[in-house]
N, C-alpha and C positions, 0 to 999 in steps of 0.2 A: 419100623423095625429095629432089631435090637443093636444097638451101640451107634444110632443114626444122631443120635444129638451128638456123643463125643465125638464121631467123625466129621463132622460138620464144624464143630470149632475149633477142631485140631488145624482142619484145613483154612479156618479165616487169618491165623497166624501170622501171614507174611504183609496181608494187609493192614492189620493190627499195627505192626512192626512199622509201618510204614508212618502211620497214622500219629506214631508215638513221635519219629523223629520228626516229623513235621512241626510239631507243639515242643520242641526244644526250648523256646524263649518260654512257656512257662515254666519250665524247670530252671532257667538260669535266674527267673525271677525267687523262686525259694531258695536258690543255691545263695544267692548274692546277700538275703536274710541272717542264711545261716553261718556265712563265712564272717559276714561282720561281728559278729558275736563270739568269736574265735574259741570254739568248743576247746577243753584240753584234753577229753576224749569222747566215746562214743560207745551208747549202749543201744540193742537191739531187740524189741520184744516182738515175739510173732508165736504161730502155732499153725502144726500141720505142712502144707507146702510152702506157705508162705515164710517159716522157720528155714527152710532150705533156701529162701529166696535171701534171708537175712544173713546164712553163714557165707552166701555169695558178696552181701552188700557188706560184711566184716572183712574179707580178704580185700575188698576197692579199698576200704577207709584205709585199712593198714598199709596199704601199698602206695594209693593215689596220695593221700592226705597226711601219709605217718602218724596219723594220732592212735593210741592204744583203743582196741575195739573187742566187745564182748556180748555175748547174749544173754538177756535177761530170763530169769526165771520168775515170771509172773506171781505164782503163789506165795510167793517170799512177804509181797503185800497182800494179797488177797487172802489166803490164808492164815499168815503169821504176823502178820501186821506192821512188816519194817516199813520204817520210812528212812532211809537214808540220804544223806546231803547230797541232792544233785546238784550243786550250783555249778554254772559253767559247761554241764553235761549236755551233749547231744543225744536226744532220746529218741529214735527212729521205732514208731509201730507200725509193723507193717501186716496187713490183715485184706484180703480179698474183698469179704464181708463188710467188715468193719463193723461188725456186730455182735462179736464175740465178748461177754461181759466181764471176763477177768483184764482182755485187754484193755478196754476201756476204763475200768477201775484202777488199773496200774498205769496207765498214761496219765489220768487224773491226781493220781497220788506224786507220779514225778515232776509234772506241772507244778503242784504245789509245794512240793520241796526245791523247785528252785531249776528246773531242766528247761532245755529249749525242746519241745515237743512236737515232732512232726508225724503226721499220719498219712502213710504211704496206702491209697486203696481203692478198689475199683467200686469203691460206692463213695460220693464225694458229699453225700447227704447222711451219713451213716454216724452214730454217736459217736464212733472213735473220730473222726472229724471233727465233729462238735468239742470232743474233749481235748485235742492237740492244739497247741499255739498256731501252726501250720499245718497246711496240708497238700499233698500232690495226687492228682487222678490219673491211676495208671491208663483210663479209657479203654478197656478191652471190650465193652460193651457188656449187655447181659451174658450170662453164662450158665447155661439149664442145666448139662450135665453135670451129676455128682462129682465126678473125678476132674479137678482143676488142671484145665491144659492151657488156654490161651490167656489165662489171669494169671497162670503161675511165668508163663515168658512175657509175657507183657510188665509183671513184676520184677524181674530181672533187668529189662530194657529199660525201668524208669529207674530204679535203683542206679544203674549206669550213667544216664544223662543226668542224673543228680549229682551225683558224687564227681563225676569229671567236671560237671559246672561248677561245683563248690572249689575245686583246685586251678580253676580258669579255662577249663576247655571247651570244646563247642561240638562234641558229639562227633568229631572227624573218624574214629574209627568204627561206627555204628551207620555211618553213611552208606545205603545199599543194602543194608539188613535185610529189607523185605525181599530182595532179590535172590540174597543168599540162603535164606529161609524156606524160599521154593525148591531151590535144589537140593536141601537137607532134607526136605518132605521128600524128593522122589528118590531118594536114595531107595536102592532093592531091599527088602526086608526078608523075603520068600522064604531063603535058605533058611534065616536065623527061626522063621516063624516054625518051621518043618522040625528043626533040630531041639528047640525048647518049648514043643509041647506037649510033649512027653517027661521034664523036668518037674520036679514039685518043692527043690532046694535051690537058692537063687543066692547068689553074692554079688551086690554090686560094686564095685570100687574105684576111687580117681584120687588126684591130689591138687593140691592147690585150689584154685578157681573150680577146679572140676569134681571138688566134693561134694560141691551143691549139687550138681547133677546126678551123682552116683546116689545120692541121701534120695531123690526126688524119684529116679527112677524105680528104687526099690518100693516105695511107699505104689508108685503106680500099678507094680506088678503083682503087689500084695492087695490091693482095693479091689482091681478089676478082675485079677484073673485067681485071687485066693492063693497066689505063691507062698511059700515060706520064703520071703527074700529080707533082706540084712544088708544094710550098707556100712561100709568100712571104709576110712582112708587107706589109702597104700601102704603108709608105714604102719599103722594100726594092725593091718592085715597079717603082717608078719611078726607082729608081737605078741601071737598065739593063736587066733582064729584061725591060721592058715594050715594046723592041726587037723581041722574038721572038713577040708576040702580034699575031695577025692572023687573017682569017677562018677558017682551019682551028682554030683554039684554042675548047676550052671554057674559062670561067671561072666558078667558084663563089665568089661574094662573099659573105663572111660578115659581116651587120652588124646589130647591135641597139640598142635605144635607149642612148644614152650615148654617152660623150667616142670612146671607139674606134669605133662607130658614124658619128657626125658626120664624123669623118677618113677617113672610105671614101669619102665622095661624089664627091671629085675623082678619086681613085683609079679607082674604077667608070666614071666617065663618061669618063678615059681610054681606059681598055681598050675601052668601047665604043663609042667615035669610030672605033677600030682594027679594028672589026668583027667582034669575038670575042663568041660567044653565051654571054650573059652570065646566070647563075642568081644571084640574091641568095636568101639567107638568113637569115631574122631579124625580130628585132620591129619592123625599122627598112625592113623590105626595099622593102614602097611608097613610100620616101621616095626612093631612088635611081633611076637610071635602068639598064634591066635589061631582057632579053626574056623571062625567066620568073623568079615570085616563089612563094618558099614564106616566110607568114609564121607566125609564131609569138607565142603569149603575151607580152605585155610583163613584165619580170623587174626586178629589180636590176641594174644591170649587172654586176656582178661573178657574178651567177647564170646569167648567160643562157649562159655554153658547156654547162652540163649540158641544156640543152635544144636548144642549136644542134646539136648532134652527131646527135640523135634522126633526122629526117629525112632525115639524111646517110648514116645506116646504112642505113636502107630504099632510099634510092637506089642505094646501093653493091648490095645484097642482090639489086635488081631488074635493073641494069644488067649485075650477071653472069650471071644466068638470062636475061638476053634474048641476051646475048650465046653464048648455050649452053653457058655454065661451071658448075661447082657450088662455090658460096661454100664450102661447110662442105670442100672438098678443093683448097685452093690448092695448084700445083703446089710442089713443092718447097721447103712449109713443116712445120712441126710446132706445136703448141701450145706448147712449153716450148723457148725457145730460147736454148741454152748457151755463152755465151761466155766469154771469157778475160780 
């Protein structure tokens, strides 16, 4: 049946989360090695959905560890031959498959230039794991659907456990995350499906940690339902792109309890006044002006993205089917994308 693989893997996520939390000790071991090296800043290399997970990790590193963090452009190494001095740099390579040649090459180069390289991947026997000095297994199990679901959310949780452990935490904020995930997956989305099935242009937006959710939601809607979907930070949206929003636009506003969600209220008010169909998703969805809401369980703000994406994965799946597509076989896509 169309979408069967994606639906099955979406449903697996609570169990995957429980398994990851039970393995917190594995992340603590790697974290202790990282902490002992006392990195002066962090860089993150990734592509696709993993790039959105890396954005989430950037916030974790800068807030939890008080270290500067940035997203790498692998092509500076693979296409232009750049070899910066990476002495005392924590270099995290995030890849579900661990097979993208550019990430492998960039990781090898960073290690040769003095970086402490760490692979975060769902394939512990991958070339990326071999290239890095340290590695962590996100343990989501084999993913057959082209659209990443369980591997994306498991990457978020893995990065949380790793960064929290580096600062000396024990993952207290994600205790019971599997149960909360089950509740998030049970959130009603029927009205959102009906209102969004005829919309061709979607903007997704969030602030802070939830910026990663907005980016991943736009990708899921584009690759499964072929929607013209674009993600913006709530701050960037008001710096120009808001001019293109009107009655024909669907807006997915990711807003959970915390500083990022509070900063979204004026943003959502502005796009709502322009006539857009606004879907608010998160633990503070009821607090902002919107046409549709998906309310989620409240967590610490830094944990919210692990739950926020779950109903949006379901929405992407359902919209694809409602529009006559098959999210398990999106046109022109393969499970592993090999870039140079």
